[in-house]
PDB file of N, H, CA, C and O in Angstrom:
ATOM      1  N   UNK A   1      -1.174  94.172  -2.908  1.00  0.00           N
ATOM      2  CA  UNK A   1       0.261  94.285  -2.933  1.00  0.00           C
ATOM      3  C   UNK A   1       0.718  95.617  -3.509  1.00  0.00           C
ATOM      4  O   UNK A   1       1.819  96.069  -3.193  1.00  0.00           O
ATOM      5  N   UNK A   2      -0.079  96.249  -4.332  1.00  0.00           N
ATOM      6  H   UNK A   2      -0.973  95.882  -4.589  1.00  0.00           H
ATOM      7  CA  UNK A   2       0.301  97.523  -4.923  1.00  0.00           C
ATOM      8  C   UNK A   2       0.572  98.594  -3.888  1.00  0.00           C
ATOM      9  O   UNK A   2       1.522  99.366  -4.015  1.00  0.00           O
ATOM     10  N   UNK A   3      -0.278  98.640  -2.846  1.00  0.00           N
ATOM     11  H   UNK A   3      -1.050  98.012  -2.742  1.00  0.00           H
ATOM     12  CA  UNK A   3      -0.095  99.647  -1.796  1.00  0.00           C
ATOM     13  C   UNK A   3       1.216  99.407  -1.051  1.00  0.00           C
ATOM     14  O   UNK A   3       1.934 100.355  -0.735  1.00  0.00           O
ATOM     15  N   UNK A   4       1.525  98.161  -0.774  1.00  0.00           N
ATOM     16  H   UNK A   4       0.941  97.391  -1.031  1.00  0.00           H
ATOM     17  CA  UNK A   4       2.771  97.849  -0.070  1.00  0.00           C
ATOM     18  C   UNK A   4       3.980  98.258  -0.909  1.00  0.00           C
ATOM     19  O   UNK A   4       4.934  98.832  -0.383  1.00  0.00           O
ATOM     20  N   UNK A   5       3.945  97.968  -2.199  1.00  0.00           N
ATOM     21  H   UNK A   5       3.170  97.502  -2.627  1.00  0.00           H
ATOM     22  CA  UNK A   5       5.048  98.365  -3.079  1.00  0.00           C
ATOM     23  C   UNK A   5       5.181  99.879  -3.127  1.00  0.00           C
ATOM     24  O   UNK A   5       6.293 100.409  -3.130  1.00  0.00           O
ATOM     25  N   UNK A   6       4.044 100.580  -3.163  1.00  0.00           N
ATOM     26  H   UNK A   6       3.142 100.150  -3.160  1.00  0.00           H
ATOM     27  CA  UNK A   6       4.083 102.044  -3.173  1.00  0.00           C
ATOM     28  C   UNK A   6       4.661 102.591  -1.872  1.00  0.00           C
ATOM     29  O   UNK A   6       5.424 103.557  -1.884  1.00  0.00           O
ATOM     30  N   UNK A   7       4.298 101.974  -0.756  1.00  0.00           N
ATOM     31  H   UNK A   7       3.678 101.189  -0.747  1.00  0.00           H
ATOM     32  CA  UNK A   7       4.826 102.395   0.547  1.00  0.00           C
ATOM     33  C   UNK A   7       6.335 102.157   0.597  1.00  0.00           C
ATOM     34  O   UNK A   7       7.089 103.034   1.016  1.00  0.00           O
ATOM     35  N   UNK A   8       6.774 100.976   0.171  1.00  0.00           N
ATOM     36  H   UNK A   8       6.162 100.263  -0.170  1.00  0.00           H
ATOM     37  CA  UNK A   8       8.210 100.676   0.173  1.00  0.00           C
ATOM     38  C   UNK A   8       8.980 101.685  -0.665  1.00  0.00           C
ATOM     39  O   UNK A   8      10.013 102.201  -0.238  1.00  0.00           O
ATOM     40  N   UNK A   9       8.472 101.964  -1.862  1.00  0.00           N
ATOM     41  H   UNK A   9       7.633 101.545  -2.209  1.00  0.00           H
ATOM     42  CA  UNK A   9       9.140 102.917  -2.755  1.00  0.00           C
ATOM     43  C   UNK A   9       9.156 104.308  -2.142  1.00  0.00           C
ATOM     44  O   UNK A   9      10.186 104.982  -2.145  1.00  0.00           O
ATOM     45  N   UNK A  10       8.019 104.735  -1.619  1.00  0.00           N
ATOM     46  H   UNK A  10       7.183 104.187  -1.616  1.00  0.00           H
ATOM     47  CA  UNK A  10       7.914 106.072  -1.026  1.00  0.00           C
ATOM     48  C   UNK A  10       8.785 106.267   0.195  1.00  0.00           C
ATOM     49  O   UNK A  10       9.276 107.367   0.450  1.00  0.00           O
ATOM     50  N   UNK A  11       8.978 105.191   0.953  1.00  0.00           N
ATOM     51  H   UNK A  11       8.579 104.298   0.746  1.00  0.00           H
ATOM     52  CA  UNK A  11       9.816 105.271   2.149  1.00  0.00           C
ATOM     53  C   UNK A  11      11.277 104.937   1.852  1.00  0.00           C
ATOM     54  O   UNK A  11      12.143 105.095   2.713  1.00  0.00           O
ATOM     55  N   UNK A  12      11.544 104.474   0.634  1.00  0.00           N
ATOM     56  H   UNK A  12      10.841 104.345  -0.065  1.00  0.00           H
ATOM     57  CA  UNK A  12      12.919 104.147   0.260  1.00  0.00           C
ATOM     58  C   UNK A  12      13.457 102.906   0.939  1.00  0.00           C
ATOM     59  O   UNK A  12      14.637 102.844   1.286  1.00  0.00           O
ATOM     60  N   UNK A  13      12.588 101.905   1.132  1.00  0.00           N
ATOM     61  H   UNK A  13      11.629 101.956   0.850  1.00  0.00           H
ATOM     62  CA  UNK A  13      12.993 100.652   1.769  1.00  0.00           C
ATOM     63  C   UNK A  13      12.601  99.479   0.879  1.00  0.00           C
ATOM     64  O   UNK A  13      11.821  99.627  -0.062  1.00  0.00           O
ATOM     65  N   UNK A  14      13.158  98.309   1.194  1.00  0.00           N
ATOM     66  H   UNK A  14      13.792  98.189   1.958  1.00  0.00           H
ATOM     67  CA  UNK A  14      12.798  97.085   0.480  1.00  0.00           C
ATOM     68  C   UNK A  14      12.353  96.047   1.483  1.00  0.00           C
ATOM     69  O   UNK A  14      13.082  95.717   2.418  1.00  0.00           O
ATOM     70  N   UNK A  15      11.146  95.531   1.283  1.00  0.00           N
ATOM     71  H   UNK A  15      10.554  95.799   0.524  1.00  0.00           H
ATOM     72  CA  UNK A  15      10.643  94.448   2.115  1.00  0.00           C
ATOM     73  C   UNK A  15       9.763  94.923   3.257  1.00  0.00           C
ATOM     74  O   UNK A  15       9.852  96.058   3.727  1.00  0.00           O
ATOM     75  N   UNK A  16       8.917  94.012   3.676  1.00  0.00           N
ATOM     76  H   UNK A  16       8.844  93.090   3.294  1.00  0.00           H
ATOM     77  CA  UNK A  16       7.954  94.306   4.733  1.00  0.00           C
ATOM     78  C   UNK A  16       8.639  94.621   6.059  1.00  0.00           C
ATOM     79  O   UNK A  16       8.219  95.536   6.767  1.00  0.00           O
ATOM     80  N   UNK A  17       9.680  93.880   6.401  1.00  0.00           N
ATOM     81  H   UNK A  17      10.021  93.136   5.826  1.00  0.00           H
ATOM     82  CA  UNK A  17      10.377  94.115   7.674  1.00  0.00           C
ATOM     83  C   UNK A  17      10.992  95.513   7.714  1.00  0.00           C
ATOM     84  O   UNK A  17      10.917  96.200   8.733  1.00  0.00           O
ATOM     85  N   UNK A  18      11.595  95.927   6.610  1.00  0.00           N
ATOM     86  H   UNK A  18      11.656  95.369   5.783  1.00  0.00           H
ATOM     87  CA  UNK A  18      12.200  97.262   6.555  1.00  0.00           C
ATOM     88  C   UNK A  18      11.128  98.347   6.619  1.00  0.00           C
ATOM     89  O   UNK A  18      11.320  99.377   7.265  1.00  0.00           O
ATOM     90  N   UNK A  19       9.996  98.115   5.947  1.00  0.00           N
ATOM     91  H   UNK A  19       9.839  97.278   5.422  1.00  0.00           H
ATOM     92  CA  UNK A  19       8.895  99.082   5.991  1.00  0.00           C
ATOM     93  C   UNK A  19       8.341  99.193   7.405  1.00  0.00           C
ATOM     94  O   UNK A  19       8.074 100.295   7.886  1.00  0.00           O
ATOM     95  N   UNK A  20       8.170  98.058   8.069  1.00  0.00           N
ATOM     96  H   UNK A  20       8.387  97.164   7.679  1.00  0.00           H
ATOM     97  CA  UNK A  20       7.663  98.062   9.438  1.00  0.00           C
ATOM     98  C   UNK A  20       8.611  98.808  10.374  1.00  0.00           C
ATOM     99  O   UNK A  20       8.167  99.570  11.233  1.00  0.00           O
ATOM    100  N   UNK A  21       9.900  98.593  10.209  1.00  0.00           N
ATOM    101  H   UNK A  21      10.261  97.974   9.511  1.00  0.00           H
ATOM    102  CA  UNK A  21      10.891  99.284  11.043  1.00  0.00           C
ATOM    103  C   UNK A  21      10.845 100.791  10.801  1.00  0.00           C
ATOM    104  O   UNK A  21      10.899 101.582  11.742  1.00  0.00           O
ATOM    105  N   UNK A  22      10.747 101.172   9.549  1.00  0.00           N
ATOM    106  H   UNK A  22      10.703 100.529   8.784  1.00  0.00           H
ATOM    107  CA  UNK A  22      10.704 102.595   9.196  1.00  0.00           C
ATOM    108  C   UNK A  22       9.436 103.258   9.727  1.00  0.00           C
ATOM    109  O   UNK A  22       9.457 104.435  10.085  1.00  0.00           O
ATOM    110  N   UNK A  23       8.334 102.513   9.779  1.00  0.00           N
ATOM    111  H   UNK A  23       8.316 101.556   9.488  1.00  0.00           H
ATOM    112  CA  UNK A  23       7.065 103.083  10.231  1.00  0.00           C
ATOM    113  C   UNK A  23       7.028 103.337  11.731  1.00  0.00           C
ATOM    114  O   UNK A  23       6.077 103.936  12.232  1.00  0.00           O
ATOM    115  N   UNK A  24       8.035 102.898  12.440  1.00  0.00           N
ATOM    116  H   UNK A  24       8.808 102.412  12.033  1.00  0.00           H
ATOM    117  CA  UNK A  24       8.085 103.167  13.880  1.00  0.00           C
ATOM    118  C   UNK A  24       8.310 104.639  14.175  1.00  0.00           C
ATOM    119  O   UNK A  24       7.991 105.108  15.268  1.00  0.00           O
ATOM    120  N   UNK A  25       8.855 105.373  13.213  1.00  0.00           N
ATOM    121  H   UNK A  25       9.114 104.993  12.325  1.00  0.00           H
ATOM    122  CA  UNK A  25       9.126 106.796  13.415  1.00  0.00           C
ATOM    123  C   UNK A  25       8.914 107.528  12.087  1.00  0.00           C
ATOM    124  O   UNK A  25       9.878 107.882  11.408  1.00  0.00           O
ATOM    125  N   UNK A  26       7.665 107.749  11.726  1.00  0.00           N
ATOM    126  H   UNK A  26       6.882 107.462  12.278  1.00  0.00           H
ATOM    127  CA  UNK A  26       7.342 108.400  10.458  1.00  0.00           C
ATOM    128  C   UNK A  26       7.404 109.917  10.573  1.00  0.00           C
ATOM    129  O   UNK A  26       6.978 110.506  11.566  1.00  0.00           O
ATOM    130  N   UNK A  27       7.944 110.525   9.536  1.00  0.00           N
ATOM    131  H   UNK A  27       8.290 110.046   8.728  1.00  0.00           H
ATOM    132  CA  UNK A  27       7.851 111.986   9.426  1.00  0.00           C
ATOM    133  C   UNK A  27       6.481 112.317   8.844  1.00  0.00           C
ATOM    134  O   UNK A  27       5.747 111.418   8.434  1.00  0.00           O
ATOM    135  N   UNK A  28       6.139 113.585   8.805  1.00  0.00           N
ATOM    136  H   UNK A  28       6.736 114.315   9.138  1.00  0.00           H
ATOM    137  CA  UNK A  28       4.859 113.996   8.213  1.00  0.00           C
ATOM    138  C   UNK A  28       4.823 113.587   6.739  1.00  0.00           C
ATOM    139  O   UNK A  28       3.788 113.134   6.252  1.00  0.00           O
ATOM    140  N   UNK A  29       5.936 113.742   6.028  1.00  0.00           N
ATOM    141  H   UNK A  29       6.778 114.110   6.423  1.00  0.00           H
ATOM    142  CA  UNK A  29       5.993 113.340   4.623  1.00  0.00           C
ATOM    143  C   UNK A  29       5.787 111.845   4.468  1.00  0.00           C
ATOM    144  O   UNK A  29       5.042 111.405   3.593  1.00  0.00           O
ATOM    145  N   UNK A  30       6.452 111.052   5.325  1.00  0.00           N
ATOM    146  H   UNK A  30       7.057 111.410   6.036  1.00  0.00           H
ATOM    147  CA  UNK A  30       6.285 109.597   5.282  1.00  0.00           C
ATOM    148  C   UNK A  30       4.835 109.209   5.537  1.00  0.00           C
ATOM    149  O   UNK A  30       4.295 108.318   4.882  1.00  0.00           O
ATOM    150  N   UNK A  31       4.220 109.881   6.484  1.00  0.00           N
ATOM    151  H   UNK A  31       4.659 110.605   7.016  1.00  0.00           H
ATOM    152  CA  UNK A  31       2.827 109.602   6.824  1.00  0.00           C
ATOM    153  C   UNK A  31       1.926 109.831   5.618  1.00  0.00           C
ATOM    154  O   UNK A  31       1.008 109.050   5.368  1.00  0.00           O
ATOM    155  N   UNK A  32       2.185 110.900   4.870  1.00  0.00           N
ATOM    156  H   UNK A  32       2.930 111.535   5.073  1.00  0.00           H
ATOM    157  CA  UNK A  32       1.379 111.185   3.691  1.00  0.00           C
ATOM    158  C   UNK A  32       1.611 110.143   2.600  1.00  0.00           C
ATOM    159  O   UNK A  32       0.684 109.809   1.861  1.00  0.00           O
ATOM    160  N   UNK A  33       2.831 109.627   2.488  1.00  0.00           N
ATOM    161  H   UNK A  33       3.583 109.898   3.088  1.00  0.00           H
ATOM    162  CA  UNK A  33       3.123 108.548   1.541  1.00  0.00           C
ATOM    163  C   UNK A  33       2.269 107.327   1.888  1.00  0.00           C
ATOM    164  O   UNK A  33       1.630 106.740   1.016  1.00  0.00           O
ATOM    165  N   UNK A  34       2.266 106.955   3.165  1.00  0.00           N
ATOM    166  H   UNK A  34       2.786 107.432   3.873  1.00  0.00           H
ATOM    167  CA  UNK A  34       1.509 105.783   3.608  1.00  0.00           C
ATOM    168  C   UNK A  34       0.012 106.011   3.409  1.00  0.00           C
ATOM    169  O   UNK A  34      -0.683 105.136   2.893  1.00  0.00           O
ATOM    170  N   UNK A  35      -0.482 107.162   3.807  1.00  0.00           N
ATOM    171  H   UNK A  35       0.083 107.873   4.226  1.00  0.00           H
ATOM    172  CA  UNK A  35      -1.908 107.456   3.659  1.00  0.00           C
ATOM    173  C   UNK A  35      -2.328 107.393   2.193  1.00  0.00           C
ATOM    174  O   UNK A  35      -3.332 106.764   1.859  1.00  0.00           O
ATOM    175  N   UNK A  36      -1.568 108.039   1.327  1.00  0.00           N
ATOM    176  H   UNK A  36      -0.752 108.550   1.598  1.00  0.00           H
ATOM    177  CA  UNK A  36      -1.903 108.022  -0.095  1.00  0.00           C
ATOM    178  C   UNK A  36      -1.931 106.608  -0.653  1.00  0.00           C
ATOM    179  O   UNK A  36      -2.838 106.253  -1.405  1.00  0.00           O
ATOM    180  N   UNK A  37      -0.941 105.799  -0.288  1.00  0.00           N
ATOM    181  H   UNK A  37      -0.204 106.087   0.324  1.00  0.00           H
ATOM    182  CA  UNK A  37      -0.880 104.418  -0.772  1.00  0.00           C
ATOM    183  C   UNK A  37      -2.062 103.599  -0.271  1.00  0.00           C
ATOM    184  O   UNK A  37      -2.650 102.827  -1.029  1.00  0.00           O
ATOM    185  N   UNK A  38      -2.411 103.761   0.997  1.00  0.00           N
ATOM    186  H   UNK A  38      -1.933 104.387   1.612  1.00  0.00           H
ATOM    187  CA  UNK A  38      -3.535 103.021   1.564  1.00  0.00           C
ATOM    188  C   UNK A  38      -4.846 103.417   0.876  1.00  0.00           C
ATOM    189  O   UNK A  38      -5.658 102.555   0.541  1.00  0.00           O
ATOM    190  N   UNK A  39      -5.046 104.701   0.671  1.00  0.00           N
ATOM    191  H   UNK A  39      -4.387 105.401   0.944  1.00  0.00           H
ATOM    192  CA  UNK A  39      -6.275 105.154   0.019  1.00  0.00           C
ATOM    193  C   UNK A  39      -6.344 104.693  -1.433  1.00  0.00           C
ATOM    194  O   UNK A  39      -7.386 104.217  -1.884  1.00  0.00           O
ATOM    195  N   UNK A  40      -5.252 104.830  -2.159  1.00  0.00           N
ATOM    196  H   UNK A  40      -4.405 105.216  -1.793  1.00  0.00           H
ATOM    197  CA  UNK A  40      -5.250 104.372  -3.553  1.00  0.00           C
ATOM    198  C   UNK A  40      -5.419 102.862  -3.627  1.00  0.00           C
ATOM    199  O   UNK A  40      -6.081 102.351  -4.530  1.00  0.00           O
ATOM    200  N   UNK A  41      -4.823 102.152  -2.684  1.00  0.00           N
ATOM    201  H   UNK A  41      -4.286 102.567  -1.950  1.00  0.00           H
ATOM    202  CA  UNK A  41      -4.989 100.699  -2.628  1.00  0.00           C
ATOM    203  C   UNK A  41      -6.432 100.296  -2.379  1.00  0.00           C
ATOM    204  O   UNK A  41      -6.866  99.217  -2.783  1.00  0.00           O
ATOM    205  N   UNK A  42      -7.171 101.172  -1.711  1.00  0.00           N
ATOM    206  H   UNK A  42      -6.818 102.049  -1.383  1.00  0.00           H
ATOM    207  CA  UNK A  42      -8.594 100.940  -1.462  1.00  0.00           C
ATOM    208  C   UNK A  42      -9.487 101.451  -2.572  1.00  0.00           C
ATOM    209  O   UNK A  42     -10.712 101.399  -2.463  1.00  0.00           O
ATOM    210  N   UNK A  43      -8.877 101.946  -3.646  1.00  0.00           N
ATOM    211  H   UNK A  43      -7.882 101.988  -3.735  1.00  0.00           H
ATOM    212  CA  UNK A  43      -9.662 102.368  -4.792  1.00  0.00           C
ATOM    213  C   UNK A  43     -10.036 103.832  -4.828  1.00  0.00           C
ATOM    214  O   UNK A  43     -10.823 104.243  -5.682  1.00  0.00           O
ATOM    215  N   UNK A  44      -9.497 104.625  -3.931  1.00  0.00           N
ATOM    216  H   UNK A  44      -8.858 104.291  -3.238  1.00  0.00           H
ATOM    217  CA  UNK A  44      -9.799 106.057  -3.908  1.00  0.00           C
ATOM    218  C   UNK A  44      -8.812 106.836  -4.767  1.00  0.00           C
ATOM    219  O   UNK A  44      -7.608 106.589  -4.718  1.00  0.00           O
ATOM    220  N   UNK A  45      -9.320 107.770  -5.550  1.00  0.00           N
ATOM    221  H   UNK A  45     -10.299 107.971  -5.590  1.00  0.00           H
ATOM    222  CA  UNK A  45      -8.458 108.697  -6.279  1.00  0.00           C
ATOM    223  C   UNK A  45      -8.313 109.906  -5.371  1.00  0.00           C
ATOM    224  O   UNK A  45      -9.271 110.654  -5.174  1.00  0.00           O
ATOM    225  N   UNK A  46      -7.130 110.102  -4.819  1.00  0.00           N
ATOM    226  H   UNK A  46      -6.352 109.495  -4.978  1.00  0.00           H
ATOM    227  CA  UNK A  46      -6.977 111.105  -3.775  1.00  0.00           C
ATOM    228  C   UNK A  46      -5.679 111.892  -3.943  1.00  0.00           C
ATOM    229  O   UNK A  46      -4.656 111.365  -4.380  1.00  0.00           O
ATOM    230  N   UNK A  47      -5.759 113.164  -3.584  1.00  0.00           N
ATOM    231  H   UNK A  47      -6.590 113.592  -3.229  1.00  0.00           H
ATOM    232  CA  UNK A  47      -4.580 114.019  -3.485  1.00  0.00           C
ATOM    233  C   UNK A  47      -4.447 114.358  -2.003  1.00  0.00           C
ATOM    234  O   UNK A  47      -5.288 115.070  -1.455  1.00  0.00           O
ATOM    235  N   UNK A  48      -3.412 113.861  -1.357  1.00  0.00           N
ATOM    236  H   UNK A  48      -2.728 113.283  -1.803  1.00  0.00           H
ATOM    237  CA  UNK A  48      -3.278 114.025   0.089  1.00  0.00           C
ATOM    238  C   UNK A  48      -2.665 115.363   0.489  1.00  0.00           C
ATOM    239  O   UNK A  48      -2.456 115.612   1.676  1.00  0.00           O
ATOM    240  N   UNK A  49      -2.376 116.224  -0.480  1.00  0.00           N
ATOM    241  H   UNK A  49      -2.546 116.021  -1.444  1.00  0.00           H
ATOM    242  CA  UNK A  49      -1.723 117.503  -0.189  1.00  0.00           C
ATOM    243  C   UNK A  49      -2.512 118.358   0.795  1.00  0.00           C
ATOM    244  O   UNK A  49      -1.911 119.073   1.597  1.00  0.00           O
ATOM    245  N   UNK A  50      -3.830 118.303   0.758  1.00  0.00           N
ATOM    246  H   UNK A  50      -4.318 117.722   0.107  1.00  0.00           H
ATOM    247  CA  UNK A  50      -4.650 119.133   1.632  1.00  0.00           C
ATOM    248  C   UNK A  50      -5.073 118.466   2.927  1.00  0.00           C
ATOM    249  O   UNK A  50      -5.894 119.011   3.664  1.00  0.00           O
ATOM    250  N   UNK A  51      -4.527 117.299   3.212  1.00  0.00           N
ATOM    251  H   UNK A  51      -3.860 116.856   2.613  1.00  0.00           H
ATOM    252  CA  UNK A  51      -4.919 116.543   4.404  1.00  0.00           C
ATOM    253  C   UNK A  51      -4.119 117.013   5.616  1.00  0.00           C
ATOM    254  O   UNK A  51      -2.909 117.217   5.528  1.00  0.00           O
ATOM    255  N   UNK A  52      -4.792 117.181   6.728  1.00  0.00           N
ATOM    256  H   UNK A  52      -5.776 117.016   6.800  1.00  0.00           H
ATOM    257  CA  UNK A  52      -4.152 117.539   7.993  1.00  0.00           C
ATOM    258  C   UNK A  52      -3.342 116.335   8.486  1.00  0.00           C
ATOM    259  O   UNK A  52      -3.904 115.247   8.611  1.00  0.00           O
ATOM    260  N   UNK A  53      -2.046 116.487   8.770  1.00  0.00           N
ATOM    261  H   UNK A  53      -1.589 117.371   8.669  1.00  0.00           H
ATOM    262  CA  UNK A  53      -1.227 115.350   9.216  1.00  0.00           C
ATOM    263  C   UNK A  53      -1.768 114.654  10.463  1.00  0.00           C
ATOM    264  O   UNK A  53      -1.612 113.441  10.604  1.00  0.00           O
ATOM    265  N   UNK A  54      -2.398 115.397  11.365  1.00  0.00           N
ATOM    266  H   UNK A  54      -2.525 116.382  11.251  1.00  0.00           H
ATOM    267  CA  UNK A  54      -2.974 114.738  12.558  1.00  0.00           C
ATOM    268  C   UNK A  54      -4.116 113.815  12.167  1.00  0.00           C
ATOM    269  O   UNK A  54      -4.223 112.699  12.674  1.00  0.00           O
ATOM    270  N   UNK A  55      -4.972 114.287  11.259  1.00  0.00           N
ATOM    271  H   UNK A  55      -4.885 115.194  10.847  1.00  0.00           H
ATOM    272  CA  UNK A  55      -6.066 113.447  10.782  1.00  0.00           C
ATOM    273  C   UNK A  55      -5.511 112.251  10.015  1.00  0.00           C
ATOM    274  O   UNK A  55      -6.044 111.145  10.101  1.00  0.00           O
ATOM    275  N   UNK A  56      -4.445 112.484   9.269  1.00  0.00           N
ATOM    276  H   UNK A  56      -4.013 113.383   9.199  1.00  0.00           H
ATOM    277  CA  UNK A  56      -3.814 111.405   8.520  1.00  0.00           C
ATOM    278  C   UNK A  56      -3.282 110.329   9.459  1.00  0.00           C
ATOM    279  O   UNK A  56      -3.439 109.138   9.189  1.00  0.00           O
ATOM    280  N   UNK A  57      -2.658 110.735  10.554  1.00  0.00           N
ATOM    281  H   UNK A  57      -2.531 111.702  10.774  1.00  0.00           H
ATOM    282  CA  UNK A  57      -2.116 109.770  11.520  1.00  0.00           C
ATOM    283  C   UNK A  57      -3.219 108.887  12.079  1.00  0.00           C
ATOM    284  O   UNK A  57      -3.047 107.674  12.200  1.00  0.00           O
ATOM    285  N   UNK A  58      -4.342 109.484  12.419  1.00  0.00           N
ATOM    286  H   UNK A  58      -4.482 110.470  12.321  1.00  0.00           H
ATOM    287  CA  UNK A  58      -5.483 108.722  12.946  1.00  0.00           C
ATOM    288  C   UNK A  58      -6.005 107.758  11.883  1.00  0.00           C
ATOM    289  O   UNK A  58      -6.294 106.599  12.182  1.00  0.00           O
ATOM    290  N   UNK A  59      -6.127 108.233  10.640  1.00  0.00           N
ATOM    291  H   UNK A  59      -5.893 109.174  10.397  1.00  0.00           H
ATOM    292  CA  UNK A  59      -6.648 107.405   9.555  1.00  0.00           C
ATOM    293  C   UNK A  59      -5.730 106.229   9.249  1.00  0.00           C
ATOM    294  O   UNK A  59      -6.201 105.107   9.064  1.00  0.00           O
ATOM    295  N   UNK A  60      -4.428 106.473   9.193  1.00  0.00           N
ATOM    296  H   UNK A  60      -4.045 107.384   9.344  1.00  0.00           H
ATOM    297  CA  UNK A  60      -3.475 105.400   8.915  1.00  0.00           C
ATOM    298  C   UNK A  60      -3.492 104.368  10.040  1.00  0.00           C
ATOM    299  O   UNK A  60      -3.485 103.166   9.774  1.00  0.00           O
ATOM    300  N   UNK A  61      -3.513 104.817  11.279  1.00  0.00           N
ATOM    301  H   UNK A  61      -3.518 105.794  11.495  1.00  0.00           H
ATOM    302  CA  UNK A  61      -3.560 103.891  12.418  1.00  0.00           C
ATOM    303  C   UNK A  61      -4.820 103.037  12.360  1.00  0.00           C
ATOM    304  O   UNK A  61      -4.763 101.833  12.606  1.00  0.00           O
ATOM    305  N   UNK A  62      -5.951 103.646  12.040  1.00  0.00           N
ATOM    306  H   UNK A  62      -5.998 104.625  11.840  1.00  0.00           H
ATOM    307  CA  UNK A  62      -7.214 102.909  11.944  1.00  0.00           C
ATOM    308  C   UNK A  62      -7.168 101.884  10.815  1.00  0.00           C
ATOM    309  O   UNK A  62      -7.682 100.775  10.965  1.00  0.00           O
ATOM    310  N   UNK A  63      -6.558 102.245   9.684  1.00  0.00           N
ATOM    311  H   UNK A  63      -6.141 103.146   9.562  1.00  0.00           H
ATOM    312  CA  UNK A  63      -6.453 101.317   8.566  1.00  0.00           C
ATOM    313  C   UNK A  63      -5.620 100.095   8.935  1.00  0.00           C
ATOM    314  O   UNK A  63      -6.002  98.964   8.634  1.00  0.00           O
ATOM    315  N   UNK A  64      -4.492 100.324   9.581  1.00  0.00           N
ATOM    316  H   UNK A  64      -4.182 101.243   9.825  1.00  0.00           H
ATOM    317  CA  UNK A  64      -3.643  99.196   9.966  1.00  0.00           C
ATOM    318  C   UNK A  64      -4.301  98.356  11.067  1.00  0.00           C
ATOM    319  O   UNK A  64      -4.151  97.134  11.085  1.00  0.00           O
ATOM    320  N   UNK A  65      -5.017  98.997  11.972  1.00  0.00           N
ATOM    321  H   UNK A  65      -5.139  99.989  11.958  1.00  0.00           H
ATOM    322  CA  UNK A  65      -5.728  98.258  13.021  1.00  0.00           C
ATOM    323  C   UNK A  65      -6.814  97.375  12.398  1.00  0.00           C
ATOM    324  O   UNK A  65      -6.969  96.218  12.787  1.00  0.00           O
ATOM    325  N   UNK A  66      -7.556  97.912  11.446  1.00  0.00           N
ATOM    326  H   UNK A  66      -7.431  98.852  11.131  1.00  0.00           H
ATOM    327  CA  UNK A  66      -8.605  97.135  10.789  1.00  0.00           C
ATOM    328  C   UNK A  66      -8.007  95.972  10.003  1.00  0.00           C
ATOM    329  O   UNK A  66      -8.579  94.882   9.982  1.00  0.00           O
ATOM    330  N   UNK A  67      -6.869  96.192   9.363  1.00  0.00           N
ATOM    331  H   UNK A  67      -6.405  97.077   9.381  1.00  0.00           H
ATOM    332  CA  UNK A  67      -6.228  95.141   8.585  1.00  0.00           C
ATOM    333  C   UNK A  67      -5.707  94.025   9.470  1.00  0.00           C
ATOM    334  O   UNK A  67      -5.597  92.882   9.025  1.00  0.00           O
ATOM    335  N   UNK A  68      -5.386  94.338  10.713  1.00  0.00           N
ATOM    336  H   UNK A  68      -5.475  95.267  11.074  1.00  0.00           H
ATOM    337  CA  UNK A  68      -4.841  93.349  11.635  1.00  0.00           C
ATOM    338  C   UNK A  68      -5.909  92.417  12.215  1.00  0.00           C
ATOM    339  O   UNK A  68      -5.591  91.382  12.801  1.00  0.00           O
ATOM    340  N   UNK A  69      -7.162  92.794  12.047  1.00  0.00           N
ATOM    341  H   UNK A  69      -7.420  93.635  11.571  1.00  0.00           H
ATOM    342  CA  UNK A  69      -8.243  91.958  12.617  1.00  0.00           C
ATOM    343  C   UNK A  69      -8.482  90.727  11.825  1.00  0.00           C
ATOM    344  O   UNK A  69      -9.352  89.929  12.173  1.00  0.00           O
TER     345      UNK A  69
END
C-alpha cells in the first residue's frame, strides 16, 4: 500500500480510481513518480533522476502487467 499512497501523493490525486484515470496520460515527471514508487515499494533504494524516460515507461508497464497476473 505504501507505493500506491506515494503514487497518489506524487500525482496529486486521491484514490485508486483517480490514480488510474490520471495514469492514462502520464507526463515524463508523472512516469518518474510512478517508477520511483514501484521500485521503492519493491525494496529498491533508487534515484530515478538518471533514468531514461523511455526505459522507465517500459519498466512501469511491465510492473503493472506482472501485478495483473
